[in-house]
DOGUDREN-98228 format. One record per atom (N, C-alpha, C): residue in one letter; x, y, z. Coordinates in pm, whole numbers, plus 50000, padded with zeros to 5 digits. Layout:
# residues N
AXYZ
...
# end
This chain:
# residues 386
M591359850724940
M590229840925045
M589999845525176
N589269848825250
N589049856925371
N589249847325493
N590519847725567
N590519834525623
N590549843125806
T590049853825797
T589889860525918
T588989851926028
V589349850026153
V588759841126223
V588079852726372
T587299847326440
T587039854526555
T587749848926677
N587399857026763
N588369852626911
N587669833426931
S586359836526901
S585639823426978
S586459810026899
F586909812426738
F587179802226648
F588339802226635
G589479809026667
G590839806526653
G591219792526669
R592159790226606
R592889776926549
R593429772726700
K593929781926789
K594529775226908
K593529769027022
I592499778627014
I591569774027106
I590619764427052
I590579761026922
I589559753126875
I590559737226900
Q591869736826891
Q592739726326929
Q592729723527041
K592579731527144
K592859731327279
K591499724227307
V590069729827276
V588959722927311
V588879707027264
Y589239708227135
Y589259689327080
Y590229682727150
G591229688027149
G592329680627208
G593089673627065
A593169679226984
A593989675826845
A594379684626774
H595439687626646
H595949697826595
H595239697326450
F595129710626389
F594579712926250
F596009705426167
T595539703026045
T596379698725961
T596649711425854
D597619714425811
D597649731725721
D597549726825574
S597089735325490
S597489737825364
S596979724625285
N595409726825260
N594899713725219
N593499719325138
R593449715825015
R592399718724922
R591079708524935
V590219717424983
V588829712924988
V587779714024918
N587109704424862
N585989707424773
N584569700224826
L583849709024829
L582319703924886
L581619698124720
L580999686424770
L580149679724669
L578789678024753
W577839686024657
W576559683924707
W575469684224619
K575599688124492
K574769689424353
K574489674624328
D573329673324274
D572739659824244
D573909655924127
K573869640724135
K574769633124056
K576389636824079
E576839648324117
E578209653324131
E578879643624169
V578429639924349
V579169632724422
V579749615124369
F578769610924339
F579269596524263
F579859598124153
H579819609424070
H580879607023935
H581869613223992
A582119621024102
A583599625324132
A584439615024206
I583529606124290
I583799590424364
I584319584124258
F583399580324194
F583659568424059
F585029572523974
G585049585823935
G586059590223889
G587409589623939
S587739593224089
S588669592124141
S589359579424179
I588609568724160
I589019557424212
I589049550224097
K588729552823950
K589429547323848
K590919552423800
S591109566823856
S592569569323844
S593439565223941
A593069555524024
A593989550124124
A595089543924082
K596559547724129
K597559536824050
K598239528724152
E598169530324294
E598609523724411
E597469516124499
F596509522224550
F596119517924653
F594529524924671
I593479517124710
I592169523424751
I591679518824859
C591519525824955
C590699525225090
C588969525325095
L588149521225134
L586829524625135
L586219517125284
Q585549528325354
Q585069523425453
Q583589530725485
F582539523725469
F581189528925460
F580309520325558
Y579339528325616
Y578409522125687
Y577549511825604
I577049516425534
I576089509325422
I576959506025279
F577129494025252
F577479492225087
F576619479625048
R575919483024950
R574769473824933
R575189467124773
D574659453924740
D574969450024622
D573849454724537
D573409463424521
D572319471224440
D573109477524309
E572179481924229
E573019487324102
E574339494324140
T574459504524227
T575289513824246
T576699503724294
G576139499624431
G577059489924471
G577969479824358
L577069475124286
L577709464624144
L578439471124043
E578149488924039
E579099491523982
E580019493824037
L580239501124131
L581669502724210
L582489491524230
A581499480924247
A582589467324290
A583199463224137
Q582519467624024
Q583109462923911
Q584499472023898
I584549483123919
I585199494923899
I586509487823997
L586229485324123
L587459480024212
L587899466224180
K587209457624100
K587679442624048
K588479446323951
Q588629457423881
Q589279461723756
Q590709465723774
K590249477523893
K591719483123965
K592659471024025
A591829460024083
A592599451424129
A593149443624045
S592779441623952
S593579431823816
S594509442723791
E594389455123770
E595819462623723
E596869462423842
G596819454423966
G597799453524047
G597789464024155
V596329473624157
V595999482024279
V595629474524397
K596019479724535
K595429470824637
K594379478924667
V593339471824711
V591629476524739
V591549472324890
Y591219476424961
Y590779476025084
Y589479480725142
I588289472325162
I586939479925238
I586789474025362
I586209485925434
I585719482025566
I584409483125582
Y583379474325598
Y581879479825595
Y581329476025731
D580209483625735
D579879479125925
D578729467125886
H578959457726006
H578079444525996
H576659447925967
F576359458926066
F574799459426066
F574279468625956
G574969477325926
G574659486625804
G574749480625675
S575309470725641
S575469464025541
S575009450625566
L573929446225648
L573749432525671
L572819426825580
F572439431225474
F571559422825379
F572299424725239
T573249427625270
T574439426425115
T574819411325131
S574789406025010
S574939394425009
S576349388925027
N576449376025071
N577619369225110
N578629366224940
K577739364024879
K578199361824716
K578659377624670
F578499387524685
F578839399524639
F580319401124710
W580359398324845
W581679399424915
W582659387524857
K581989378324848
K583079365924809
K583679368424649
D582549375324582
D583309377724420
D584149388424444
L584329401324541
L585149408724526
L586499403724586
R586189390924718
R587519390424750
R588249374924657
Q587569372424604
Q588039363224444
Q588939370024357
A588139386324335
A589389394824250
A590419400224283
G590529397024465
G591699400824496
G591589415024597
V590219421024627
V589919430024732
V590099422024857
Q590549427624962
Q590909427925097
Q589669434025150
I588989427125217
I587519431325288
I587559426325443
R587079436425522
R586949434025698
R585539437525695
A585079433925827
A583229438625838
A583669447026021
S583509456426042
S583409462926146
S582289460826235
R582299459126390
R581529460926463
R580259449026442
P581059435926406
P580339421926397
P579389419426543
F578179416526494
F577519409126612
F578329397526689
K578239397526831
K578679386526882
K577729380427031
W577779368027022
W576509363327097
W577319365527218
A578639367927242
A579279368327397
A578899384827441
A578239393227370
A577799405527394
A577249411827299
P575899409227271
P574829410427205
P574889427327201
F574579428227335
F574099444827330
F575309452827251
H576279447927255
H577229460527181
H576819464627056
Y575819453226986
Y575449454826842
Y575009469226799
V574349477226911
V573989486826913
V574929500526855
H576339494526872
H577349505826844
H577559500926709
R577689514126620
R578009506926475
R578869521726427
D579609516326318
D580559521226256
D579939529526112
H579589542026145
H578949550026074
H579989558325988
R581059556325963
R582019566325914
R581959561225773
K581979574825655
K582329575325541
K583679576925516
L584419571525468
L585789574125412
L586309567225295
I587189572825185
I587649568225087
I589339578225089
I590389567525049
I591749571225050
I592079565924900
I592599576424822
I593099570424691
I594759571424717
D595529564524653
D596719565924637
D597639575224801
G596749577224890
G597449586924965
G597309604624947
T596819604424852
T596909616724753
T595679624424788
K594429615524786
K593049621724807
K592269614124881
A591199621224928
A590309618425055
A588869622725037
F588189614725090
F586929620625075
F586329614225193
T585129621425257
T584499619025354
T582889625325365
G581979621525418
G580699630625407
G579339623325476
G578479621025438
G577449614325484
G576749603625403
L577079603025272
L576429592625197
L577189577625202
N576399570725197
N576879554325150
N576559551924990
I577109535825005
I576819535424870
I575869526724846
A574539532124788
A573679526124745
A572529534124672
N571599527724620
N570819535924509
N570139546424561
E569529548624686
E569249557524744
E570019573924725
Y571059571824747
Y572029582024765
Y572449586824629
R572389578024520
R572879581624403
R571699589724309
G570429582624362
G569139587324273
G569049578024165
Y569499563824160
Y569569555624081
Y568289548824015
H567509545623942
H566229540023926
H566329532323771
M565989520623763
M565789515223616
M564689519023534
I563589523023597
I562669526423516
I562209545023500
R562529551523593
R562499566023580
R563389573123666
K563779584423619
K564779591323646
K564269601023783
S565119600823846
S565169603624019
S566169610624063
K566109621724134
K567059626724231
K567579614224360
G569119621424390
G569549612024520
G568959617024610
W568959612124756
W568929616524874
W569839635824851
R569329641124964
R570209653624944
R571229654125056
D572369651825017
D573639647625079
D574759655625055
T575839658725129
T577139667025135
T578459657225172
G578939658125069
G580669651225080
G581579663825073
I582629659925094
I583969670425074
I585069660525043
F585939667224930
F586909659924885
F588229666724924
L589329660025018
L590319667025007
L591619665224982
E592369671124974
E594009669024901
E594969675424982
G595909669025007
G597049677625090
G597239668025228
P598179672625311
P598379665025438
P597399658225527
I596079665825514
I595359656625577
I594709644925565
V595169642825405
V594649629525369
V595829619925417
K597009620625465
K597809613625571
K597359608425677
T596929622625728
T596139619025879
T594969608225863
L593939612025788
L593049601225735
L593139586125700
F594389586025620
F594899573725587
F595129568325712
D595899570425805
D596309566125941
D595269564426026
T594039570525996
T592889567526097
T592199552926022
F592239552425910
F592019540925806
F592459528525880
K594019527925876
K594749520525896
K594649511526014
E594289521226143
E593909517326274
E592659511026290
S591859517526193
S590519506826209
S590949496126122
W591739493026022
W591959481825964
W592439471426046
L593779476326137
L593969468026220
L592969462226348
I592169471226381
I591339466926487
I590339456626414
W589979454426309
W589349447126252
W589969433126193
K591179429626245
K591919418126196
K592539419426068
G592709431825994
G593439430425862
G594839429525889
S595309423825793
S596829426325789
S597319438225745
P598679444725803
P598919458225806
P599129461525680
I598779474925659
I598909479825536
I600299488525519
Q600959485125424
Q602529488125410
Q602859503825374
F601589508225281
F602159521825239
F601869533325313
D602869541725281
D603109550725388
D603619561925312
P602669570525199
P602799579325101
P603189596325180
S603939602825087
S604099613925112
S603159624425079
V602709635425128
V601749642125057
V602289656125051
D602409665024972
D602829678524943
D601729685124985
P602119700125068
P600969708225109
P600739714524978
V599689718024987
V598909728424850
V599029743024905
P599319749324785
P600009765224826
P598259770424862
D598129778824946
D597069790524986
D595879778325038
G596199765825081
G595089759425152
G595169758425271
L594049752825315
L593059753225441
L593419744325559
P593419749325674
P593449742525809
P592259734225803
V592569719425831
V591469710625849
V591839702225978
L590639700226049
L591179692426186
L589949681826154
P590959668926153
P590089654726180
P589179651426256
V587489648426292
V587059648426407
V586499634626406
F587309625926408
F586819612626382
F587069603926522
A585569599526569
A585449590326682
A584959580126674
S585849571026750
S585939553226758
S585609548726904
S585749557126999
S585509554627160
S584489561227212
A584329561927346
A583699566727425
A584359580527444
R585639581727417
R586679591527484
R586579601027347
G586669593727210
G586439600327070
G585149607627069
R584079602627150
R582839608827117
R582529617327183
R583429617527319
R582939628727431
R583829639827360
K584969638527320
K585599649627232
K584959655727157
M584049645527074
M583429652226925
M582349662127005
R581459656827107
R580119661227159
R581289678127213
R581839672527281
R582609689327355
R582829699827246
L583229693627117
L583499702527026
L582469711126957
L581289704626932
L580359705626885
L579729718126994
Y579239711927135
Y578489719527212
Y579699733827229
Y580649734927250
Y581779745827247
Y581169753027115
S581419750527013
S580769760226863
S579329762826878
I578389755926926
I577369762226971
I577229773527060
T578139769227196
T577919781527277
T578749793527244
H579379792527153
H580439804627135
H580329810827016
A579519808126933
A579209813726811
A578649826026823
E578919839026770
E578829850726807
E577539855726699
K577329850426592
K576479854926460
K575419845126411
S575799835726358
S574919828426324
S575399812026365
I574369805726357
I574899788026370
I573489782226262
Y574239772926183
Y573389768026087
Y573599754126068
L572859744426124
L572649730526158
L572009721426040
T572509714525983
T571619707425899
T571839694125937
S570929686225977
S570979673126046
S569829666825945
A570069654225940
A569349641025879
A568329636825982
Y568959635526105
Y568369629726221
Y568739636626335
F567429642226421
F567639650626507
F566699647926626
T567379640326738
T566769637826871
T567309645026965
P567269659027031
P568379662427096
P568069659527238
S569399661627291
S569309661127465
S569089673827526
R568679673127638
R568479684727702
R569379696227711
R570529691127702
R572009701527694
R571809708527563
M571739700327454
M571479703527313
M570449712427319
L569069711827373
L567869718927387
L568229733427443
Q568879732527543
Q569279745227639
Q570249753427558
I571429746427507
I572569755827437
I571879761427340
L571229756727239
L570229760427130
L569559773827192
E568549772827293
E567989781827337
E568659794527372
D569869791127452
D570729802327498
D571329808627396
A571789802827275
A572469809427180
A571509820427103
V570049819627098
V569219827427080
V569149841727165
G568999836527289
G569219844327387
G570189856227376
R571289852027320
R572519859927321
R572609869227185
G571739865827103
G571559874527003
G571819864226855
V572159854526892
V572719846226751
V571869840526672
E571709842426546
E570999834026457
E570829822726439
V570239811826512
V569999800926512
V568859794226397
K569299787626325
K568629779526184
K568799765326176
L567709755526224
L568009741626162
L567239738326056
L567989732725975
L567309724725846
L567379705525876
L566139703425846
L565669689925938
L565159681925772
Q564729670925821
Q564019661025691
Q562569670525690
G561979670225577
G560479673025577
G559799657525553
K560239648525485
K560169633825484
K561539624125533
S561329614625593
S562109605325657
S562099590925611
D563109584125612
D563459571625610
D563049563525725
V563469571425843
V562889565825975
V562239571926061
S560869570826033
S559929572626107
S559829576526260
S560349566326319
S560289566826473
S561299581426520
A562329580126409
A563409592926478
A562819605426412
Y562109604226335
Y561209618526249
Y560509621826377
Y559669613326431
Y558619621726507
Y559349624426659
A560279616426684
A560789617826808
A561589630226813
G562219635726729
G562659650726699
G561849657926714
R560529657226639
R559399668926609
R558869669326754
A558669662526858
A558459666826986
A558929675927025
F560309681127007
F560919694427055
F560869705426983
F559719705526893
F559999715826800
F559309729526876
T558399725826946
T557479735127026
T558399745527086
K559359735427187
K560049742327308
K561109753827215
L561649745927107
L562799758727027
L562049762426961
L560949765226869
L560289773926836
L559739788126912
K559179782527028
K559009794927164
K560459801427178
A561329796827160
A562369800327197
A563259810127094
G562729810326997
G563089817026864
G564109811226759
V564409795026817
V565109788426687
V564249787226577
E564969792126449
E564209790226324
E564359773326252
I563299767626240
I563449755326201
I562469753626043
Y563459746025961
Y563129744325819
Y562899729225804
N561939724325731
N561659711325699
N562179712225529
Y563329704925489
Y563649703225364
Y562549694825280
K561869700325167
K560929698725058
K561699686424920
G561279677524896
G561429670924755
G562049659024830
E563399654824801
E564009641724807
E564279640924951
I564859630925022
I564949628225184
I566489638325187
L566249644825302
L567689652525321
L568489642025428
H570069640625369
H570709633125466
H572209638325527
A572349650425472
A573439655125499
A573689660125657
K574809660125694
K575149661525831
K576239677525830
T576089687425823
T576989698025810
T576279709025925
Y577299713225985
Y577339724426095
Y578109733326056
A577879750526058
A578309758126018
A577999773426127
F579399778826176
F579529787526267
F580009800026233
D579409813626244
D579779824926219
D580359827226070
G580219818625993
G580859820525877
G581899817225839
I582729811825953
I584129808125962
I584549793726009
W583889787326075
W584239774826128
W583039765226089
S583439755626013
S582589742225969
S582939730225965
I581739719926054
I582229705826044
I581079699725960
I581709690025887
I581049683625769
I581299668125832
G580199657625793
G580739645425794
G579549638525828
S579749626925917
S578859619125919
S577699616826055
T578119627626138
T577639628626270
T576019636626266
N575429630226296
N573509632926334
N573299639326475
L572479651026477
L572069656026588
L571309645326667
D571719635726701
D570719622526782
D571849615126868
F571209609326960
F571799600827065
F572539586526974
Q572119583126891
Q573159569226799
Q574239577226770
S574539587226715
S575499595026671
S576379601826769
L575839606626882
L576659613826978
L577089602927040
R576239592327090
R576899585327216
R577609570727169
R576849565227086
R577359552727043
R578319548326905
N577869559026812
N578499551926666
N580119555926671
D580439551626565
D582039554026529
D581529565426430
E581889574926424
E581689588026326
E582749593926277
G583019600726131
G583769606526092
G583449621026075
N584339628326054
N584019644626021
N585159649626012
V585079661625942
V585989673525921
V585919685825964
G586529694826051
G586439707326039
G587549715625963
V586669726425895
V587149734525841
V587449747225865
L588529756725869
L588689767725909
L588859780225836
G587829787425788
G588309795725695
G587099804125660
G587229817825655
G586089824325617
G585529822625436
G586519819925327
G586269816925210
G585169806425207
F585529794125297
F584769780225301
F583839785525378
G583659791725458
G582579794825548
G581449799425470
G581809808425416
G580729816025305
G580149807725204
I580879799825154
I580129787825063
I579729777525144
M579789777025267
M578959767025369
M577299775025372
N577719787425416
N576589795825433
N575879797425290
E576109797325208
E575869798525079
E574589787525045
I575469774825050
I574749764525029
I573649761225110
F573769764025257
F572699762125322
F571319772725335
H571469784525271
H570539792925239
H570039789325077
I570449784025002
I570139775424895
I569099764424924
D569519756225022
D568619745725064
D567229752325158
L567439762025192
L566169767425251
L565279774625133
E566049776824997
E564479779424949
E564259767824879
H564649755524933
H564189746424895
H563249736524997
S562899746725117
S562499741925220
S561129746425291
E560589744625399
E559609752525449
E559519753625581
K559519767625603
K559829773025757
K558839769625835
I558889762925952
I557669760626042
I557349775126121
L556019777726142
L555899787826177
L555069781826329
I555339788226429
I554629785626527
I553299781626570
E552469794426485
E550919794126471
E550449780526396
Q550999778126322
Q550849767226229
Q550969752426316
W552229749726357
W552789739826430
W552049737926584
V551469744626638
V550699742026749
V549549733926696
N548969737426594
N547529735926554
N547789722426460
R548919715326455
R548969702526401
R548139691426423
P547809682926335
P547019671126384
P547359664626506
V546239659426595
V546589649626684
V546989641726672
Y547059631826584
Y547949622526570
Y549349622026550
E549519630426486
E550899636226496
E551509637526623
K550909648326727
K551189651226865
K551319638726923
I550699627226903
I550589616527001
I551749608026935
S552309604126795
S553429601326761
S554529607326822
E554489618526798
E555739625626853
E556089620927017
F554939622427112
F555039617027222
F555349606727263
F554929597227180
F555479579727192
F556829580427158
F557049580827044
F558749580926990
F559619587027081
A559109601127124
A560259608827210
A560629597727343
L559709591027392
L560299582927514
L561139572427464
F561689570627318
F562619563427302
F563619567527244
R563869579227251
R564729590127171
R565929583127180
R566359577327303
R567869573027323
R568099557527265
K566969553527229
K567099543127155
K567219542426952
L567289554226942
L567059554126803
L568149559426703
# end
């Protein structure tokens, strides 16, 4: 495996920029093909022997949520400790009965970022992280939630799930991510989790950097790392984001990257589950296209992935979108992976996605329907609220 790094993306300088250290010797496995993500998640949870930790923005009581709940109840009956953190807003419409049944089965549950009448405006801050820890030996993070649309579950017809990306990890990074979960558990008034597993290094494994943000300081560090990665890429910048409402700084550094000869490609939703955010982001396409940024709209199912690849050597995968909500308000969870072999896989997947996408051409874009231009202008006024 080629792990050669450029000067810009050496581990020491990345650690200095972000303010945290890589964890060495980890096995990483990308999950992105239809059906494989939930198959891997459910299978790994079924194999748990000691404990299972789950943290999700959305945990619905639909067929997918009920199937996972049944697995968790079974594991609890076998003596496995099960802990769930769900975001209060993201899972607002999940029934109390669903949570009650899990609690009665022995599952411990906490809600993060609950609404408080004393501070109602804090409800815009959400726990957008997606994290699973199994026995302290396996971890999962990425962009998906526990709900039918991510899995492609339909009772009547066959359908693909949303296009998302997750990553399974094994090795010492799992303990680091487990510590992150335990901190969140205590913040939301859970009893201390006593497990303290030891994890063996994986021979010839990769260095992984946890990029988890749950405070204003953490979000500043996350933005600093992302901006650094864009401004110091020398060859290629491949950004996949479900929601894209860029700041002025983001627009400028993307334009500057093209100006210094870097290949910059944006892969965004062709159709969206959030129309307001969809149109707000498109308001900036003309400026980016004129600067030479290539923009692609994913065709088919809804794109929900959040992956960022730089120079084929440095990659970030997780829950963070390129929008105001993710970069300024939410608790987010990502991992950075340093390595040319893994970076090559990221680039390959990106180009496979481009084959299922439509490139936006400036000549056609400027002639789009007037109602679209009006929608874009209107929703761009509220991009900091989306």
